[in-house]
C-alpha positions in Angstrom: 13.8 38.5 -10.0 15.6 36.1 -7.6 17.7 37.7 -4.9 21.1 36.1 -5.4 22.4 37.5 -2.1 20.3 34.8 -0.4 22.0 32.0 -2.3 24.5 29.5 -0.9 24.4 26.4 1.2 21.9 28.0 3.6 19.6 28.8 0.8 19.8 25.3 -0.7 19.0 23.8 2.7 16.1 26.2 3.2 14.5 25.4 -0.1 15.1 21.7 0.2 13.6 21.7 3.7 10.5 23.5 2.7 9.9 21.3 -0.4 10.6 18.2 1.7 7.9 19.4 4.2 5.4 20.0 1.4 6.1 16.6 0.0 5.8 15.0 3.4 2.4 16.6 4.0 1.0 15.8 0.5 0.9 19.4 -0.7 2.3 18.0 -3.9 0.4 14.7 -4.5 2.1 11.5 -5.5 2.8 11.3 -9.2 2.2 15.1 -9.7 4.9 17.5 -10.9 6.5 20.2 -8.9 6.2 23.8 -10.0 8.8 24.8 -12.6 12.3 25.8 -11.5 11.6 29.3 -12.5 8.4 29.5 -10.4 10.2 28.0 -7.4 13.1 30.4 -7.8 10.7 33.3 -7.8 8.7 32.0 -4.8 11.9 31.4 -2.7 13.7 34.5 -4.0 16.8 32.5 -5.0 18.5 31.7 -8.3 17.6 28.8 -10.5 20.9 27.2 -9.7 19.9 27.1 -6.0 16.6 25.5 -6.9 18.4 22.9 -9.1 20.7 22.0 -6.2 17.8 21.7 -3.8 16.0 19.4 -6.3 19.1 17.4 -6.6 19.1 16.8 -2.9 15.5 15.7 -3.0 16.2 13.4 -6.0 19.0 11.6 -4.2 16.7 11.2 -1.2 14.2 9.5 -3.4 11.4 12.0 -3.2 11.3 13.0 -6.8 12.5 11.9 -10.2 13.4 14.3 -13.0 13.0 13.9 -16.7 14.4 16.2 -19.4 11.7 18.5 -20.6 9.1 17.2 -18.2 10.2 18.5 -14.8 10.3 16.9 -11.4 7.7 14.2 -10.6 6.8 13.2 -7.0 7.5 9.5 -6.5 7.3 9.3 -2.7 5.4 11.0 0.1 4.8 10.5 3.8 2.1 7.9 4.5 0.3 7.3 7.7 -1.9 4.3 8.5 -4.4 4.7 11.4 -5.7 2.2 13.8 -8.3 4.7 15.0 -12.0 4.1 14.4 -13.4 5.4 11.1 -15.2 8.2 12.7 -12.0 9.4 14.4 -9.9 9.0 11.3 -12.2 11.4 9.4 -11.1 14.1 11.8 -7.4 13.4 11.4 -5.8 14.0 8.0 -3.3 11.2 7.6 -0.2 13.2 7.2 2.2 14.3 10.0 1.9 18.1 9.5 -1.9 18.3 10.2 -1.6 16.0 13.2 1.1 18.3 14.7 -1.0 21.3 13.7 -4.0 19.8 15.7 -1.8 19.2 18.7 -0.8 22.9 18.7 -4.4 24.0 18.7 -4.7 23.0 22.3 -3.8 25.4 25.2 -1.2 23.0 26.4 1.0 21.1 23.9 3.0 18.1 25.0 5.3 16.2 22.6 7.5 13.2 23.5 9.7 12.2 20.6 12.3 9.6 19.9 14.0 10.0 16.6 17.3 9.8 14.6 17.5 13.5 14.0 15.3 16.5 14.7 15.1 17.5 11.0 11.4 16.9 10.3 10.3 18.0 13.7 12.2 21.3 13.3 10.4 22.0 10.0 6.9 21.3 11.5 7.5 23.4 14.6 8.6 26.3 12.5 5.3 26.0 10.6 3.4 26.1 14.0 5.5 29.1 15.1 4.3 31.1 12.1 0.7 30.1 12.9 1.2 31.4 16.5 2.7 34.7 15.2 -0.3 35.1 12.9 -2.6 34.7 15.9 -4.2 31.7 14.3 -3.5 29.5 17.3 -2.5 30.5 20.9 -1.1 27.7 23.0 -0.1 28.9 26.5 2.4 26.1 27.2 4.6 23.9 25.0 6.5 21.0 26.5 8.8 19.0 24.2 11.0 16.1 25.3 13.2 14.5 22.7 15.5 11.5 22.8 18.3 11.4 20.2 21.1 8.9 19.7 24.4 9.8 21.5 26.8 11.4 19.2 29.6 9.1 20.5 27.5 6.0 19.4 28.9 4.0 16.5 25.9 3.3 14.4 25.4 1.0 11.4 23.9 3.8 9.3 24.5 6.1 7.6 27.7 4.6 6.2 29.7 4.4 3.1 28.7 1.1 1.3 32.3 0.5 0.2 34.2 1.9 3.2 32.8 1.3 6.7 35.5 3.4 8.2 34.7 6.5 6.2 33.7 9.1 8.9 32.1 11.7 6.6 28.5 10.4 6.7 28.6 10.2 10.5 29.9 13.7 10.7 27.2 14.8 8.3 24.5 13.2 10.4 25.7 14.9 13.6 25.9 18.2 11.9 22.3 17.9 10.7 21.2 16.9 14.1 23.0 19.8 15.8 21.7 22.4 13.3 18.1 21.4 13.7 18.3 21.0 17.4 19.6 24.5 17.7 17.0 25.7 15.3 14.3 24.2 17.5 15.7 25.9 20.6 15.8 29.2 18.9 12.3 29.0 17.5 10.7 28.0 20.8 12.8 30.5 22.8 11.7 33.3 20.5 8.1 32.4 21.1 8.6 32.7 24.8 10.7 35.9 24.7 8.1 37.5 22.3 5.5 36.6 24.9 3.5 34.7 22.3 3.7 31.5 24.5 3.6 31.8 28.2 5.8 28.8 29.0 8.2 26.7 26.9 9.9 23.6 28.3 12.4 22.0 25.8 14.5 19.1 27.1 16.8 17.0 24.9 18.6 13.8 26.1 20.8 11.4 24.3 20.8 7.6 24.5 23.3 5.0 23.4 20.7 3.3 21.3 20.6 3.0 17.6 17.2 4.2 16.5 15.3 1.5 14.6 12.0 3.5 14.6 10.7 7.0 15.1 8.1 7.8 17.8 5.9 10.8 18.3 3.7 10.8 21.5 1.3 13.7 20.9 -0.6 15.3 23.9 -0.5 12.0 25.8 -3.2 10.4 23.7 -2.0 9.9 20.2 1.1 8.1 18.9 2.8 8.1 15.5 5.3 5.2 15.0 7.4 4.2 12.0 10.3 1.9 11.4 13.5 3.2 9.8 14.0 1.2 6.7 17.7 0.7 5.6 18.1 1.7 1.9 20.9 2.3 -0.5 21.1 5.8 -1.8 23.5 8.5 -3.1 24.4 11.1 -0.5 25.8 14.5 -1.6 28.3 15.9 0.9 28.9 19.6 1.6 31.9 19.7 -0.7 29.8 18.2 -3.5 31.3 14.7 -3.3 28.8 11.9 -3.9 28.9 8.8 -1.7 27.1 5.6 -2.3 25.7 4.9 1.1 23.5 2.7 3.3 21.1 5.1 5.0 17.6 4.9 6.4 14.2 6.1 5.2 12.9 8.7 7.7 10.9 11.4 6.0 8.6 9.5 3.6 8.5 6.3 5.6 5.2 4.8 6.5 3.9 5.8 10.0 1.2 4.2 11.9 -1.3 6.3 13.9 -2.7 5.1 17.2 -5.3 6.9 19.4 -6.2 6.3 23.0 -10.0 5.9 23.4 -12.5 5.2 26.1 -11.7 1.5 26.1 -8.4 0.9 28.0 -8.1 -2.5 26.4 -8.5 -1.4 22.8 -5.6 -1.7 20.4 -5.2 2.0 20.2 -5.2 2.6 23.9 -2.8 -0.3 24.5 -0.3 1.0 21.9 -0.3 4.5 23.4 0.2 3.1 26.9 3.1 0.8 25.8 4.8 3.6 23.8 4.5 5.9 26.7 6.0 3.4 29.1 8.8 2.7 26.7 9.6 6.4 26.3 9.5 7.1 30.1 11.8 4.1 30.9 14.4 5.2 28.3 14.1 8.8 29.4 14.7 8.0 33.0 17.0 5.0 32.9 19.1 5.2 29.7 19.0 8.8 28.3 21.4 11.5 29.6 21.9 15.2 29.3 24.5 15.9 26.6 
């Protein structure tokens, strides 16, 4: 039976985050149906009402569509296109989760990331933390640098379609960013204090730049890059109010995958070099410690 003591806003967020991660990584294939609400409630030890609210969040984000009597069908998933040679692509499942998983299989993990929020990264790092605790992987050092937009920056999204001066969506964005940033700090610090990882270096800076793309530089030799696509969507606020908004497609957006190879003039090597130079210049010249 579901444990109703776990229910509430935190439970809704926990369930929606886990389902979002599974959708992003292709655990539920495109056009397939999610498990029943009863099965999800049992798995997550929450009430069906909590599952329904979590599914409502995913539905407003465009991940799923629900039909009476048929359940929730997957209509969007993360998609990655690779410029790597065919032989290399066969070793890299083209979803974000496995690529992050491969990065954590090295002794030294280095991630340089520029993004709108740390939401998806937080979910993926928590998955890797569980692999470390299970002794499946054993990195000795984790270095993570992340550039986020300054919370004083007036951005064109997310915003209320009919009222540009409505501050609620901006406040919601900042709250999401703060929550997941603190979650990242906690997860990585726990790995260090539990002596599961010898050294952890997490540094976060802010820049007065509106993100138009997300960028993951993985272990200095792979890059994932994807544009934020402005879309209209309904956003549900904490108090249950629904706002017709202009937002951007983050999770679920198409990412391109670029790999450095032996040829410094190849398309993959050139992209990795250019992305690295861009990150370093913004980090050093524009980004600041909040």
